[in-house]
ZAMARGU-4260 file (C-alpha; in steps of 0.2 Angstrom, whole numbers, plus 5000, padded with zeros to 4 digits):
<rodrens>
0) 5094/4894/4697 | 5076/4899/4697 | 5074/4915/4690 | 5068/4931/4700 | 5048/4933/4703
5) 5042/4948/4692 | 5037/4964/4705 | 5020/4965/4709 | 5009/4976/4697 | 4999/4991/4702
10) 4984/4980/4699 | 4989/4968/4712 | 4992/4978/4726 | 4978/4981/4740 | 4968/4997/4737
15) 4972/5002/4754 | 4989/5004/4750 | 4992/5014/4735 | 5009/5014/4727 | 5010/5033/4727
20) 5004/5047/4718 | 5001/5040/4702 | 4987/5028/4713 | 4978/5044/4717 | 4979/5051/4700
25) 4971/5036/4691 | 4958/5038/4705 | 4954/5055/4700 | 4954/5051/4681 | 4941/5038/4683
30) 4930/5048/4696 | 4932/5063/4683 | 4925/5051/4668 | 4911/5044/4680 | 4904/5061/4685
35) 4888/5066/4678 | 4887/5048/4669 | 4869/5041/4670 | 4874/5024/4660 | 4867/5010/4668
40) 4878/5003/4682 | 4887/5019/4682 | 4881/5020/4703 | 4889/5004/4706 | 4906/5009/4698
45) 4904/5024/4708 | 4902/5014/4724 | 4916/5004/4721 | 4927/5020/4718 | 4920/5029/4734
50) 4923/5014/4743 | 4942/5014/4737 | 4944/5033/4742 | 4937/5029/4760 | 4948/5016/4762
55) 4962/5027/4758 | 4956/5040/4770 | 4953/5028/4784 | 4972/5022/4785 | 4979/5041/4783
60) 4981/5043/4766 | 4980/5060/4760 | 4965/5061/4744 | 4959/5080/4748 | 4965/5081/4730
65) 4950/5071/4724 | 4937/5083/4732 | 4928/5091/4716 | 4928/5075/4707 | 4920/5067/4723
70) 4906/5082/4723 | 4903/5078/4704 | 4900/5061/4707 | 4886/5063/4722 | 4874/5071/4711
75) 4866/5056/4711 | 4848/5048/4719 | 4857/5034/4727 | 4859/5036/4746 | 4873/5026/4749
80) 4883/5037/4737 | 4876/5052/4746 | 4881/5045/4764 | 4900/5040/4758 | 4901/5058/4749
85) 4895/5068/4767 | 4908/5057/4776 | 4921/5061/4764 | 4917/5078/4766 | 4915/5079/4785
90) 4932/5074/4786 | 4941/5087/4776 | 4929/5101/4779 | 4938/5108/4794 | 4954/5104/4790
95) 4953/5112/4772 | 4940/5127/4773 | 4943/5133/4755 | 4937/5115/4748 | 4922/5117/4760
100) 4914/5131/4750 | 4914/5120/4735 | 4902/5108/4744 | 4890/5122/4748 | 4879/5123/4732
105) 4875/5104/4732 | 4872/5103/4751 | 4860/5117/4749 | 4851/5108/4735 | 4852/5092/4743
110) 4842/5099/4758 | 4828/5104/4747 | 4828/5086/4740 | 4813/5077/4738 | 4818/5061/4748
115) 4818/5067/4767 | 4833/5054/4770 | 4844/5065/4759 | 4836/5081/4766 | 4842/5075/4783
120) 4861/5069/4778 | 4864/5085/4769 | 4858/5095/4783 | 4868/5085/4795 | 4883/5085/4784
125) 4881/5104/4783 | 4880/5106/4801 | 4895/5095/4804 | 4907/5104/4793 | 4912/5116/4809
130) 4920/5129/4798 | 4914/5147/4806 | 4916/5157/4788 | 4901/5145/4782 | 4888/5151/4794
135) 4878/5161/4783 | 4875/5144/4773 | 4868/5135/4789 | 4856/5147/4796 | 4844/5144/4782
140) 4843/5127/4780 | 4843/5124/4798 | 4829/5135/4802 | 4819/5128/4788 | 4825/5110/4793
145) 4815/5112/4811 | 4799/5116/4802 | 4802/5102/4789 | 4786/5090/4788 | 4797/5075/4790
150) 4802/5069/4808 | 4820/5063/4804 | 4824/5080/4796 | 4818/5089/4811 | 4826/5077/4823
155) 4843/5081/4813 | 4839/5099/4813 | 4837/5098/4834 | 4854/5093/4836 | 4861/5103/4822
160) 4856/5118/4832 | 4867/5112/4846 | 4882/5110/4834 | 4877/5128/4829 | 4879/5133/4846
165) 4895/5126/4847 | 4903/5134/4831 | 4896/5151/4836 | 4885/5154/4851 | 4880/5171/4846
170) 4872/5166/4829 | 4863/5154/4838 | 4856/5164/4852 | 4853/5180/4841 | 4845/5168/4828
175) 4831/5163/4844 | 4834/5145/4839 | 4832/5141/4858 | 4815/5146/4857 | 4811/5136/4842
180) 4817/5121/4850 | 4807/5124/4866 | 4792/5125/4854 | 4795/5112/4845 | 4799/5099/4860
185) 4782/5106/4867 | 4772/5103/4851 | 4779/5089/4840 | 4773/5072/4838 | 4787/5062/4837
190) 4795/5057/4853 | 4813/5057/4846 | 4812/5075/4841 | 4807/5080/4857 | 4821/5071/4864
195) 4833/5078/4853 | 4826/5096/4858 | 4828/5093/4877 | 4846/5088/4874 | 4850/5102/4864
200) 4841/5112/4875 | 4849/5105/4892 | 4866/5109/4884 | 4863/5127/4878 | 4858/5133/4894
205) 4871/5124/4904 | 4884/5130/4893 | 4875/5147/4895 | 4875/5148/4914 | 4895/5145/4913
210) 4895/5163/4907 | 4879/5170/4909 | 4868/5172/4925 | 4852/5175/4913 | 4853/5157/4908
215) 4847/5152/4927 | 4830/5159/4922 | 4830/5148/4907 | 4835/5132/4916 | 4822/5135/4929
220) 4809/5137/4914 | 4815/5120/4907 | 4811/5112/4924 | 4792/5120/4927 | 4779/5108/4930
225) 4771/5110/4913 | 4787/5105/4905 | 4790/5089/4916 | 4772/5085/4916 | 4771/5085/4898
230) 4787/5073/4897 | 4782/5062/4910 | 4765/5058/4901 | 4773/5056/4885 | 4789/5044/4893
235) 4782/5027/4887 | 4784/5034/4869 | 4803/5037/4871 | 4818/5027/4867 | 4827/5020/4882
240) 4840/5034/4880 | 4826/5047/4878 | 4818/5040/4893 | 4833/5041/4903 | 4837/5059/4897
245) 4819/5063/4905 | 4821/5055/4919 | 4838/5064/4923 | 4829/5081/4920 | 4815/5076/4932
250) 4827/5071/4945 | 4831/5090/4946 | 4814/5095/4947 | 4808/5103/4964 | 4788/5099/4968
255) 4777/5111/4974 | 4769/5099/4987 | 4769/5081/4993 | 4754/5078/4981 | 4767/5083/4965
260) 4778/5071/4973 | 4765/5057/4974 | 4758/5061/4956 | 4775/5059/4949 | 4779/5042/4957
265) 4763/5036/4952 | 4766/5042/4934 | 4785/5031/4934 | 4779/5017/4945 | 4778/5004/4929
270) 4798/5011/4925 | 4802/5002/4939 | 4799/4987/4931 | 4808/4990/4914 | 4821/4978/4907
275) 4834/4993/4905 | 4843/4994/4921 | 4848/5012/4915 | 4829/5016/4916 | 4828/5007/4931
280) 4841/5016/4940 | 4837/5034/4934 | 4818/5030/4939 | 4826/5025/4957 | 4836/5041/4957
285) 4820/5052/4955 | 4811/5042/4970 | 4824/5043/4981 | 4828/5062/4978 | 4811/5068/4979
290) 4806/5058/4996 | 4822/5064/5004 | 4812/5075/5016 | 4800/5062/5019 | 4806/5050/5031
295) 4792/5036/5031 | 4791/5038/5013 | 4808/5038/5010 | 4810/5020/5019 | 4795/5015/5007
300) 4804/5019/4994 | 4818/5007/4999 | 4807/4992/5001 | 4799/4995/4983 | 4815/4997/4975
305) 4824/4982/4980 | 4815/4969/4972 | 4820/4977/4955 | 4837/4979/4959 | 4839/4963/4965
310) 4832/4956/4950 | 4844/4965/4940 | 4859/4958/4951 | 4854/4941/4946 | 4849/4942/4928
315) 4860/4953/4921 | 4878/4950/4912 | 4893/4952/4925 | 4896/4970/4920 | 4878/4975/4922
320) 4877/4965/4939 | 4892/4976/4944 | 4884/4992/4939 | 4870/4987/4948 | 4878/4980/4962
325) 4887/4996/4965 | 4872/5006/4966 | 4864/4995/4979 | 4880/4996/4989 | 4877/5013/4993
330) 4857/5010/4999 | 4864/4997/5008 | 4876/5008/5017 | 4863/5020/5020 | 4848/5009/5026
335) 4857/4991/5030 | 4843/4984/5040 | 4830/4985/5026 | 4843/4973/5017 | 4848/4962/5031
340) 4834/4947/5027 | 4841/4948/5010 | 4858/4942/5012 | 4858/4927/5002 | 4858/4937/4986
345) 4876/4943/4990 | 4881/4925/4991 | 4896/4923/4979 | 4893/4912/4965 | 4908/4900/4957
350) 4908/4907/4940 | 4907/4926/4944 | 4922/4937/4940 | 4933/4944/4955 | 4925/4961/4955
355) 4908/4956/4957 | 4913/4944/4971 | 4924/4958/4980 | 4909/4970/4979 | 4897/4956/4985
360) 4908/4953/5001 | 4907/4971/5006 | 4889/4970/5005 | 4887/4954/5016 | 4899/4964/5028
365) 4888/4979/5028 | 4872/4971/5032 | 4877/4959/5045 | 4868/4960/5061 | 4865/4949/5076
370) 4851/4940/5068 | 4861/4935/5052 | 4878/4934/5057 | 4881/4917/5059 | 4876/4911/5042
375) 4886/4925/5034 | 4901/4921/5043 | 4900/4903/5039 | 4898/4908/5022 | 4912/4919/5022
380) 4924/4903/5030 | 4920/4895/5016 | 4926/4906/5004 | 4944/4908/5014 | 4950/4891/5006
385) 4945/4898/4990 | 4958/4895/4975 | 4956/4913/4971 | 4969/4921/4983 | 4962/4940/4983
390) 4945/4931/4987 | 4950/4922/5000 | 4958/4936/5007 | 4945/4948/5006 | 4933/4934/5014
395) 4946/4935/5029 | 4944/4955/5030 | 4926/4953/5029 | 4925/4941/5044 | 4935/4953/5054
400) 4926/4968/5049 | 4909/4959/5056 | 4919/4955/5072 | 4923/4971/5072 | 4906/4977/5072
405) 4901/4968/5088 | 4892/4955/5082 | 4894/4936/5089 | 4911/4940/5093 | 4913/4924/5104
410) 4911/4912/5088 | 4920/4924/5075 | 4936/4924/5085 | 4936/4905/5085 | 4934/4904/5067
415) 4950/4916/5065 | 4959/4905/5074 | 4955/4891/5064 | 4962/4900/5049 | 4980/4899/5057
420) 4979/4881/5057 | 4974/4881/5037 | 4994/4882/5035 | 4993/4894/5018 | 5002/4908/5019
425) 4989/4920/5013 | 4977/4915/5024 | 4989/4915/5041 | 4994/4933/5033 | 4978/4941/5033
430) 4971/4932/5050 | 4987/4939/5059 | 4982/4958/5054 | 4964/4954/5060 | 4968/4947/5076
435) 4980/4962/5079 | 4963/4974/5077 | 4953/4961/5088 | 4966/4963/5102 | 4965/4982/5102
440) 4946/4982/5103 | 4944/4966/5112 | 4959/4963/5124 | 4951/4951/5135 | 4955/4939/5121
445) 4973/4941/5123 | 4973/4924/5132 | 4965/4913/5119 | 4974/4924/5104 | 4990/4923/5111
450) 4990/4904/5113 | 4988/4900/5097 | 4999/4915/5088 | 5014/4911/5099 | 5016/4895/5089
455) 5017/4903/5073 | 5035/4905/5067 | 5041/4922/5060 | 5051/4913/5047 | 5035/4907/5040
460) 5029/4926/5037 | 5034/4935/5022 | 5022/4949/5020 | 5025/4964/5028 | 5010/4970/5035
465) 5009/4951/5042 | 5024/4951/5051 | 5022/4970/5057 | 5006/4962/5067 | 5015/4947/5073
470) 5029/4959/5080 | 5017/4969/5087 | 5009/4957/5099 | 5026/4950/5103 | 5028/4967/5111
475) 5012/4970/5117 | 5009/4954/5126 | 5027/4948/5129 | 5024/4946/5147 | 5013/4931/5141
480) 5024/4926/5128 | 5039/4916/5136 | 5049/4916/5119 | 5044/4934/5114 | 5062/4942/5118
485) 5071/4929/5109 | 5059/4929/5095 | 5063/4947/5094 | 5083/4946/5097 | 5083/4934/5082
490) 5072/4947/5071 | 5086/4961/5077 | 5100/4950/5070 | 5093/4950/5054 | 5090/4968/5053
495) 5099/4971/5037 | 5088/4956/5027 | 5072/4965/5032 | 5067/4978/5018 | 5050/4984/5026
500) 5052/5000/5034 | 5035/4996/5043 | 5042/4979/5050 | 5057/4989/5056 | 5047/5002/5064
505) 5037/4990/5072 | 5052/4979/5078 | 5059/4994/5087 | 5044/4997/5096 | 5040/4981/5101
510) 5059/4978/5108 | 5056/4993/5118 | 5040/4987/5125 | 5046/4970/5130 | 5063/4979/5138
515) 5052/4986/5151 | 5041/4972/5154 | 5057/4958/5155 | 5072/4970/5155 | 5086/4957/5159
520) 5081/4945/5144 | 5078/4961/5131 | 5093/4972/5136 | 5105/4964/5122 | 5090/4966/5111
525) 5085/4983/5114 | 5104/4989/5111 | 5106/4979/5095 | 5089/4987/5089 | 5094/5005/5092
530) 5111/5003/5086 | 5102/4996/5069 | 5090/5009/5069 | 5100/5024/5071 | 5111/5016/5056
535) 5097/5014/5045 | 5094/5024/5027 | 5076/5025/5029 | 5072/5042/5038 | 5057/5036/5048
540) 5067/5023/5055 | 5081/5032/5060 | 5072/5045/5068 | 5061/5032/5078 | 5077/5024/5085
545) 5085/5042/5089 | 5068/5047/5097 | 5069/5031/5108 | 5088/5033/5112 | 5084/5052/5119
550) 5069/5049/5129 | 5078/5035/5137 | 5092/5045/5141 | 5080/5058/5146 | 5071/5048/5160
555) 5067/5030/5159 | 5052/5030/5168 | 5045/5044/5155 | 5050/5031/5142 | 5039/5017/5150
560) 5023/5028/5151 | 5026/5033/5132 | 5028/5014/5125 | 5018/5007/5138 | 5003/5017/5143
565) 4989/5010/5152 | 4980/4997/5139 | 4963/5007/5133 | 4951/4998/5120 | 4948/5005/5102
570) 4930/5008/5102 | 4929/5015/5083 | 4941/5010/5068 | 4943/5027/5055 | 4931/5025/5041
575) 4939/5025/5023 | 4926/5039/5019 | 4918/5053/5028 | 4899/5054/5028 | 4901/5070/5018
580) 4909/5061/5003 | 4896/5046/5005 | 4883/5060/5004 | 4890/5068/4989 | 4891/5050/4980
585) 4872/5047/4983 | 4868/5065/4977 | 4877/5058/4961 | 4868/5042/4960 | 4866/5033/4942
590) 4883/5041/4937 | 4901/5036/4937 | 4904/5042/4954 | 4896/5026/4962 | 4906/5014/4950
595) 4922/5023/4956 | 4916/5025/4974 | 4921/5045/4975 | 4914/5060/4970 | 4915/5067/4951
600) 4926/5082/4956 | 4938/5069/4965 | 4942/5061/4947 | 4937/5075/4934 | 4948/5089/4944
605) 4965/5085/4949 | 4968/5100/4960 | 4954/5095/4972 | 4959/5078/4972 | 4976/5083/4977
610) 4970/5094/4993 | 4961/5079/4999 | 4976/5068/4997 | 4986/5080/5006 | 4972/5083/5021
615) 4972/5063/5022 | 4992/5062/5023 | 4991/5075/5040 | 4981/5062/5049 | 4997/5050/5049
620) 5010/5063/5054 | 5006/5065/5074 | 5015/5053/5085 | 5007/5052/5102 | 5008/5039/5115
625) 4993/5029/5109 | 4999/5029/5091 | 5017/5026/5093 | 5017/5008/5084 | 5005/5012/5074
630) 5014/5025/5062 | 5017/5016/5046 | 5031/5019/5036 | 5030/5029/5018 | 5045/5029/5009
635) 5046/5041/4996 | 5055/5038/4981 | 5063/5052/4973 | 5061/5051/4955 | 5073/5062/4946
640) 5070/5070/4930 | 5085/5064/4918 | 5079/5077/4904 | 5084/5092/4916 | 5101/5086/4919
645) 5114/5099/4913 | 5127/5085/4911 | 5125/5071/4900 | 5131/5057/4912 | 5130/5039/4909
650) 5124/5033/4925 | 5106/5038/4925 | 5100/5019/4930 | 5112/5020/4944 | 5103/5033/4950
655) 5088/5023/4953 | 5098/5009/4963 | 5091/5008/4982 | 5100/5017/4995 | 5116/5008/5002
660) 5118/5006/5022 | 5137/5010/5021 | 5134/5029/5031 | 5130/5024/5046 | 5122/5038/5058
665) 5133/5043/5074 | 5122/5051/5088 | 5127/5064/5096 | 5139/5065/5110 | 5128/5066/5125
670) 5134/5070/5143 | 5135/5052/5151 | 5138/5058/5167 | 5121/5068/5167 | 5111/5052/5161
675) 5105/5041/5171 | 5089/5029/5173 | 5076/5033/5188 | 5064/5022/5194 | 5057/5016/5211
680) 5059/4997/5213 | 5074/4986/5210 | 5070/4972/5199 | 5074/4955/5204 | 5088/4944/5196
685) 5085/4934/5181 | 5083/4916/5183 | 5091/4915/5166 | 5109/4924/5172 | 5106/4939/5163
690) 5112/4955/5169 | 5099/4963/5179 | 5090/4979/5176 | 5092/4989/5191 | 5084/5008/5189
695) 5094/5016/5204 | 5110/5009/5199 | 5114/5026/5191 | 5120/5018/5176 | 5122/5027/5159
700) 5111/5021/5146 | 5124/5018/5134 | 5133/5007/5146 | 5115/4999/5154 | 5111/4993/5134
705) 5129/4991/5126 | 5128/5006/5115 | 5145/5013/5118 | 5149/5013/5101 | 5134/5026/5098
710) 5145/5039/5106 | 5158/5041/5091 | 5172/5052/5093 | 5173/5068/5081 | 5177/5063/5065
715) 5193/5065/5057 | 5197/5083/5052 | 5197/5085/5034 | 5203/5101/5024 | 5197/5104/5009
720) 5205/5117/4996 | 5195/5132/4993 | 5195/5130/4974 | 5194/5113/4968 | 5203/5111/4950
725) 5192/5102/4941 | 5183/5107/4924 | 5167/5100/4920 | 5175/5090/4905 | 5185/5080/4918
730) 5172/5078/4930 | 5161/5071/4917 | 5175/5057/4913 | 5180/5054/4931 | 5160/5052/4937
735) 5158/5039/4923 | 5174/5031/4929 | 5172/5029/4948 | 5161/5018/4958 | 5148/5026/4972
740) 5155/5024/4988 | 5142/5030/4998 | 5124/5035/4998 | 5115/5044/5010 | 5096/5052/5012
745) 5093/5065/5024 | 5080/5080/5027 | 5084/5099/5025 | 5078/5113/5036 | 5062/5119/5030
750) 5069/5137/5031 | 5083/5131/5017 | 5068/5122/5007 | 5059/5139/5007 | 5075/5146/5002
755) 5076/5135/4987 | 5064/5145/4977 | 5079/5152/4971 | 5090/5135/4966 | 5107/5145/4966
760) 5104/5149/4984 | 5112/5131/4990 | 5127/5132/4977 | 5130/5148/4987 | 5130/5142/5004
765) 5140/5126/4999 | 5154/5137/4992 | 5157/5145/5009 | 5161/5128/5014 | 5174/5125/5001
770) 5161/5114/4991 | 5159/5120/4974 | 5143/5116/4961 | 5148/5114/4945 | 5133/5109/4936
775) 5113/5110/4942 | 5097/5108/4933 | 5077/5100/4938 | 5063/5110/4942 | 5052/5111/4957
780) 5050/5100/4967 | 5063/5090/4960 | 5081/5099/4958 | 5098/5090/4954 | 5116/5099/4959
785) 5133/5091/4956 | 5147/5097/4969 | 5165/5094/4969 | 5177/5096/4982 | 5197/5092/4983
790) 5206/5087/4996 | 5219/5102/5002 | 5236/5098/4997 | 5232/5084/4988 | 5225/5077/4970
795) 5212/5067/4978 | 5192/5074/4972 | 5176/5071/4980 | 5160/5072/4967 | 5143/5072/4974
800) 5127/5070/4967 | 5112/5079/4976 | 5095/5076/4973 | 5083/5088/4982 | 5064/5085/4983
805) 5057/5101/4989 | 5040/5095/4992 | 5047/5081/5005 | 5061/5092/5011 | 5072/5078/5009
810) 5088/5075/4999 | 5097/5059/4992 | 5115/5060/4991 | 5128/5049/4980 | 5147/5052/4983
815) 5161/5045/4973 | 5179/5048/4978 | 5196/5046/4971 | 5201/5041/4991 | 5188/5030/4998
820) 5196/5030/5014 | 5191/5049/5019 | 5174/5047/5011 | 5165/5045/5027 | 5174/5060/5034
825) 5169/5071/5019 | 5152/5064/5021 | 5152/5071/5040 | 5158/5087/5032 | 5144/5089/5018
830) 5130/5084/5030 | 5137/5098/5043 | 5136/5110/5029 | 5119/5104/5023 | 5111/5104/5041
835) 5117/5123/5040 | 5107/5128/5024 | 5093/5140/5030 | 5097/5142/5048 | 5107/5157/5045
840) 5092/5166/5037
</rodrens>
């Protein structure tokens, strides 16, 4: 048997993984031996030791005990050693202020070194200590650095003033450093020093403006004509970063007259030919903002900047092309006619990434007009067969958007109908959605579209939006589609297999429309649809079915006028962005707002973003005669916080399971004798031998539609014990043992939601109905309650988990019971008690 290998020695270990304190101690001894050494090769040994120390520091090992040794070893003229020592000192200065005091003497000494590189590095390290107690040692070297003979030292000092302001704004302002910076900016021969002074001044006055009104005068002085022209005359001396800084300042300058505008534009004319895209975009921003009040000149600016932008798009990397295209997209949306002749620049290339192709498709849609529609649509149709499915979808949407803009509709409709013959699922799905929108705007094309759409089987359509569009057409044009009632009937038979609320909502509306057009063939289907809708667990589907049921019971003629109003062509579809937002993005040209396609406050301030989302949601809440079939269900999933529970239950994962459909809703018991269908003309008998719809027959709606089951008898009486005998420990064991018998989602009265500002209001209310709260928890808007109830004169218990979302005014119930036979009756009692919550206030 081979002997065990010897353990690794300390010398064989990686320098980034010391064995412990002994390794740091060994480094300390070696550094102390090298301190002050002038022997040949000592600097090389120091470099190796410094590299080991920095490697330890990088991986998170505390080497602050070597502080004094590192400082002593830095007494050398080797710039590399100085840099490594300053990096070490800057890392530990803020976390160890006491150690920072040890560096003051040698840093002040280095600030007076003969070598300007060491002076600059020492001053940068001194300004980076970020220790307020050392300010008195910083002011003197910083003031001396601003008047140093070397440009590098002045450049470091200019940024050091900004660091000083961040540490102590009072010390910076009282020391008159901003005035020194401004004087240095207007007189220094080094362009980089001027740029650093400008950056520091802008940052300082912007921060001051947030707390003091007097700072606005200083900002205006910075935007004076003298300063702006001085910077513009020297712009060729600046680096690309500095040029962007200057151009950003110029974009905020307000010219005195038109001659002033032309002078600035002439000075910056050659910047449009710069190789750097940032400089070009910054220059374009200046041109656009200065000529907003000059319509003719503004249009000429568009013509002038078009060539540089298109050149950058075609020659840059994909990332650069996307950034430039995003800015070009804004200009195209504001002036599409100026770019209509350049549509070929926006054709997609096979090797371009998807995000670039998608943006190009949006631009092709924007610049389409009567003169180029044929060529653009032909190109887009080629993309529809692309192996890249998202791009194929986007290209089909682009064709539809062009058709909705009244450009060559005849040819585009034919192209769209040809897409349906490609027998590709994603192509068919996107085309159906667009055909629906086209029929809403151009009803005259219904015969051509229906002839093709009628041959599509619903079994081949899996995507919810596409299936909803097909169902909409089946209801809207059921008089032209012979199989429409039977297709709808087959869909209703498979109601439970349809998981999309949007499809179920459209199915309810479509069968209602079909019923009034072909009543004998749709009578059975409508009854089944209403029955399934009222038993649906989704609140929107249930409410839509109940609305139709009550509408039919009230007046059938009114119901027909609601679901089948006179057809009106939709003239304009809602834009995704308001003009105000687009103008705001244009004002923030050459920024991330353009890339994100939203103003900066929408992705930097959550409060404003939430308000905007709330206002957008309000637009989907109205349900009128013309928008009944366009309401899209938006299922709100309640995500409770398990950390807020007072019970340590083991079924946390179960709470996220989908709601079961076991608890069917029973419609209110209406007076059948008073509910009748009223109309004027008697319908002819059906040639299929189905029952005839006779509005004057005075039949009850339940009898007509076969909905006798809806008028259910009162739930069986269930008496509860006023004081259920179950302690929390027994509740927890029983809850973990029993299976869920019923789940239900329902709404709470708004008055009750307002009362939940005091969470104990609900337990007190339920106690009046012999339902006790055994535990509660959570924080607004998510609250969680556990209730118990006991059947009178019986050991059977009912356990309820109640999840309440106060923002949506909805609750999710999960019931477990010893006796599942009476679970439905208990659910009815619980819902009755919950419905009374808030009504007595």
